[in-house]
C-alpha positions in Angstrom: -22.5 -12.2 -14.9 -20.6 -9.6 -17.0 -17.3 -8.4 -15.6 -17.1 -4.8 -14.4 -14.2 -3.3 -16.4 -13.8 -0.4 -13.9 -13.6 -2.9 -11.0 -10.9 -4.8 -12.9 -8.9 -1.6 -13.2 -9.3 -0.8 -9.5 -8.2 -4.3 -8.7 -4.8 -3.8 -10.4 -1.9 -3.8 -7.9 -1.1 -0.2 -6.8 2.0 1.5 -8.0 4.8 1.4 -5.4 4.9 4.6 -3.4 7.3 7.2 -4.9 7.8 5.3 -8.2 6.9 7.3 -11.3 6.5 6.1 -14.9 9.5 7.4 -16.8 7.2 8.9 -19.5 5.9 11.3 -16.9 9.1 13.3 -17.0 8.2 14.3 -20.6 4.5 14.8 -20.1 3.0 18.1 -21.3 0.2 17.9 -18.8 -0.6 21.4 -17.6 1.2 23.2 -20.4 -1.7 23.5 -22.9 -1.9 27.3 -22.5 1.9 27.7 -23.0 2.0 25.4 -26.1 -1.1 27.1 -27.5 0.4 30.5 -27.1 3.6 29.4 -28.9 2.0 27.6 -31.8 2.3 29.3 -35.2 -1.0 29.8 -37.0 -1.1 28.1 -40.4 -1.4 30.8 -43.0 0.4 31.7 -46.2 3.9 33.1 -45.6 5.9 32.9 -48.8 3.4 33.3 -51.6 0.3 31.3 -51.4 1.8 27.8 -51.1 4.4 28.0 -48.4 2.6 28.1 -45.1 3.8 29.5 -41.8 4.6 26.9 -39.1 5.1 24.1 -41.6 8.0 22.3 -43.3 7.7 22.6 -47.1 9.9 20.9 -49.6 10.2 22.2 -53.2 11.8 20.0 -55.9 12.9 21.4 -59.2 15.4 20.8 -62.0 18.7 22.6 -61.8 18.5 26.1 -63.4 14.7 26.1 -63.2 14.6 29.3 -61.2 13.7 27.9 -57.8 16.2 30.1 -55.9 15.1 33.2 -57.9 11.5 32.6 -57.1 12.0 31.7 -53.5 14.2 34.7 -52.9 11.6 36.9 -54.5 8.9 35.4 -52.3 11.0 36.1 -49.2 11.5 39.7 -50.1 7.7 40.1 -50.9 6.8 38.5 -47.5 9.1 41.1 -45.7 7.6 43.9 -47.7 4.0 42.8 -46.9 5.0 42.4 -43.2 4.1 38.7 -43.2 7.5 38.2 -41.5 10.0 40.4 -39.7 13.2 40.5 -41.8 15.2 39.8 -38.7 13.4 36.4 -38.4 14.3 35.2 -41.9 17.4 33.0 -42.3 18.4 32.1 -45.9 21.0 29.4 -45.9 22.8 29.6 -49.2 25.0 26.5 -49.9 24.6 26.2 -53.6 26.1 29.3 -55.2 29.2 30.9 -56.6 31.1 33.6 -54.8 29.6 36.2 -57.1 26.1 34.8 -56.7 26.5 34.8 -52.9 27.7 38.4 -52.9 24.7 39.5 -55.0 22.1 37.7 -52.9 23.7 38.7 -49.7 23.4 42.4 -50.7 19.7 41.9 -51.5 19.0 40.3 -48.1 21.2 42.7 -46.2 19.4 45.7 -47.7 16.2 44.6 -46.0 17.7 43.4 -42.8 17.3 39.6 -43.4 20.0 37.0 -42.6 22.0 34.9 -45.0 24.3 32.1 -44.0 26.8 30.3 -46.1 29.1 27.3 -45.3 32.7 28.5 -44.8 31.8 32.0 -43.5 31.8 33.0 -39.8 32.7 29.4 -38.9 29.4 28.0 -40.2 29.6 24.5 -41.6 27.0 22.4 -43.3 27.0 19.7 -40.6 26.3 22.4 -37.9 22.7 23.1 -39.2 21.0 20.2 -37.4 22.5 21.1 -34.0 21.7 24.8 -34.5 18.1 24.0 -35.3 17.9 21.8 -32.1 19.4 24.7 -30.1 16.8 27.1 -31.4 14.0 24.7 -30.4 15.5 24.1 -26.9 16.2 27.8 -26.4 12.7 28.9 -27.5 14.0 31.0 -30.4 12.5 29.0 -33.3 9.0 30.6 -33.0 8.2 33.2 -35.7 11.3 32.4 -37.7 11.6 31.1 -41.3 14.7 29.1 -42.3 15.3 28.5 -46.1 17.7 25.7 -46.9 19.1 26.0 -50.4 19.8 23.2 -51.3 18.9 20.4 -49.0 21.4 17.9 -50.4 24.2 20.0 -48.9 23.0 19.3 -45.4 21.8 15.7 -45.5 22.2 12.6 -47.8 18.8 12.4 -49.5 19.7 8.9 -50.7 20.4 7.7 -47.2 17.2 6.8 -45.4 18.6 7.0 -41.9 20.2 10.5 -42.4 17.3 12.0 -44.3 14.9 10.7 -41.7 17.0 12.3 -38.9 17.1 15.6 -40.6 13.3 15.5 -41.2 12.8 14.8 -37.5 14.7 17.9 -36.5 12.7 20.0 -39.0 9.5 18.5 -37.4 10.7 19.7 -34.0 11.4 23.1 -35.4 8.0 23.7 -36.8 6.3 22.3 -33.7 8.2 25.0 -31.8 6.5 27.6 -34.0 9.1 28.0 -36.8 8.9 27.5 -40.5 11.2 25.4 -42.7 11.5 25.7 -46.5 13.9 23.3 -48.2 14.9 23.3 -51.9 16.0 20.2 -53.7 16.5 18.8 -57.2 14.3 16.5 -59.1 15.7 13.2 -60.4 17.3 13.0 -63.8 14.7 10.4 -65.0 11.1 11.7 -65.0 8.0 9.8 -64.1 6.5 7.6 -66.8 4.1 10.4 -67.9 7.1 12.8 -68.4 6.5 14.9 -65.3 9.4 15.6 -62.9 10.1 13.1 -60.1 11.4 13.9 -56.7 14.9 12.8 -55.8 16.0 10.6 -52.8 14.2 8.4 -50.4 10.6 8.9 -49.4 11.5 10.2 -45.9 11.3 13.9 -46.7 8.1 13.2 -48.7 6.6 11.4 -45.7 7.8 13.7 -42.9 7.4 17.2 -44.3 4.0 19.0 -44.2 3.9 20.0 -47.9 5.7 18.9 -51.0 5.7 20.8 -54.3 7.4 19.6 -57.6 8.3 22.3 -60.1 8.0 21.9 -63.8 9.5 24.5 -66.3 7.1 25.7 -69.0 7.8 27.6 -72.2 5.7 30.3 -73.8 4.6 29.7 -77.4 5.1 33.4 -78.2 7.8 34.7 -75.8 11.1 32.9 -75.8 12.6 35.2 -73.1 9.8 34.5 -70.6 10.2 31.5 -68.3 7.3 30.0 -66.4 7.5 27.5 -63.5 4.5 25.6 -62.3 4.6 24.1 -58.8 2.3 21.1 -58.4 1.4 20.0 -54.9 2.2 16.4 -54.1 1.3 16.5 -50.4 -0.2 19.0 -47.9 -1.4 19.2 -44.3 -3.2 22.5 -44.7 -5.3 24.3 -47.2 -2.4 24.7 -49.7 -3.3 25.4 -53.3 -3.0 22.4 -55.7 -0.8 24.4 -58.0 0.9 27.8 -58.2 2.9 29.2 -61.0 5.4 32.0 -61.5 6.9 33.7 -64.5 10.2 35.7 -64.8 12.2 37.3 -67.6 15.3 35.6 -68.8 16.7 38.2 -71.2 20.4 37.4 -72.1 22.8 39.7 -70.3 20.1 40.9 -67.8 21.3 41.4 -64.2 20.2 39.1 -61.4 18.4 42.0 -59.7 16.4 42.7 -62.9 15.4 39.0 -63.1 14.5 39.0 -59.5 12.3 42.0 -59.9 10.5 40.4 -62.9 9.2 37.4 -60.9 5.4 37.5 -60.9 2.6 35.1 -60.1 0.7 33.4 -63.0 -2.8 32.0 -62.5 -2.5 28.2 -63.1 -5.8 28.4 -65.0 -4.1 30.6 -67.5 -1.3 28.1 -68.4 -3.0 26.9 -71.6 -0.7 29.1 -73.6 2.4 27.3 -72.2 3.7 23.8 -72.7 6.0 21.7 -70.6 9.6 22.0 -71.8 9.7 18.3 -72.4 6.8 18.6 -74.7 9.0 20.6 -77.1 10.6 17.3 -78.0 9.9 16.6 -81.7 7.6 13.8 -82.7 10.4 12.1 -84.6 12.2 11.5 -81.3 9.1 10.0 -79.8 8.5 7.7 -82.8 12.2 6.7 -82.6 11.8 5.7 -79.0 8.7 3.7 -79.8 10.5 1.9 -82.6 13.4 1.0 -80.3 11.1 -0.2 -77.6 9.1 -2.4 -80.0 12.3 -3.8 -81.5 13.6 -4.6 -78.0 10.4 -6.5 -77.2 8.5 -4.0 -75.1 5.3 -4.8 -77.0 2.8 -5.9 -74.5 0.1 -3.3 -73.8 -0.6 0.1 -75.4 -0.5 2.1 -72.2 2.7 0.4 -70.9 4.4 1.0 -74.2 3.4 4.7 -74.3 4.6 5.2 -70.7 8.0 3.7 -71.5 8.4 6.0 -74.5 7.2 9.0 -72.5 9.8 8.3 -69.8 12.6 7.8 -72.4 11.9 11.1 -74.1 10.7 13.2 -71.1 7.3 14.0 -72.6 3.8 13.6 -71.4 2.1 10.2 -71.5 -0.6 11.8 -73.6 1.8 12.8 -76.4 3.3 9.3 -76.5 -0.2 7.8 -76.7 -1.1 10.1 -79.6 2.1 9.3 -81.5 1.5 5.6 -80.9 -2.1 5.8 -82.2 -1.1 7.9 -85.2 1.4 5.4 -86.5 -0.7 2.3 -85.9 -2.0 0.5 -89.0 -1.0 -1.7 -91.9 -0.2 0.8 -94.6 3.5 1.2 -95.4 4.8 4.8 -95.2 1.6 5.9 -93.4 2.1 3.6 -90.5 5.0 2.1 -88.6 3.5 -0.7 -86.6 0.4 -2.9 -86.1 -0.8 -5.0 -83.2 -2.4 -8.3 -82.5 -4.6 -8.9 -79.5 -3.2 -11.4 -77.1 -4.7 -12.8 -73.9 -7.2 -10.5 -72.1 -7.2 -8.3 -75.2 -3.7 -6.9 -74.5 -2.2 -5.4 -77.6 1.1 -6.9 -78.8 2.8 -4.4 -81.2 5.0 -5.4 -84.1 6.8 -3.2 -86.7 5.4 -3.5 -90.2 7.4 -4.1 -93.3 7.6 -0.7 -95.1 7.7 -2.3 -98.5 4.9 -4.9 -98.2 2.8 -3.8 -95.3 3.2 -7.2 -93.7 3.3 -7.6 -90.0 
């Protein structure tokens, strides 16, 4: 006879009278209406990519324009009434005194808050506790906190510390707030030449959305800077990529640069090239020669990836350069290859006087 599972449950010894499971203290049973009322709807807040009620991380190279673009998006969101200025807190921990004064004036003029370590008793290590207090006190809902830059508030290379910071950010967004953090990309790009995020994977894993910025250059306008933000992770209907342009005329004021920020349709970026792709072919060929001389000869794609990473160019450009100089004719070619096991190409430099391998 098959056992009756419900009977087995009923046969369990009863819980002692008056004894509660310790988890019950933290149960949300009966609070669904309250939590639902306090939840922030997921919709665009700063531009199209930064969503309300989420934790978003933006990685970019230094001097890319991440602060300029983010500040512009904050001001645009206030003007469009996506957020009340009094609910915006921009934490500026990566600026000079002149830069702080300029940005403070811009935020003050619209009624938004700016915090900076060293002023009004605020210290970088206070931020985590202040976020926790906002969650516990119910004041996180409807606010947006911009952290510029994240490395000033946690050690991105320390898994324990970065994970603890990410956990507090999670609490903040679950309480109806929004977190936007800015950080730097690593010095060494990915193998295909694209920028790589810096630090452990904890922020990448625990934040809702991750974007990595890549600076582009215009073929016909040297004073125009374009930044493409490519999505690496999302938990909402965030766009795969967004792009912004701004004017970088020498001597132009920060206010003028800020006012020049404008969105660019990612589909219209064919007129722009990644800054790394401005590297001359001679540098790419030189990297390939050095790699082959050093013994990095096994496999076409592996060799091209290594050269792309060394020069900071796209994998495609490295492959094209490798193919263009493959052959046995001196002066026209630099290397040839022999097929090894499983058809893997083993590259060797050719003698430029005899054509021998």
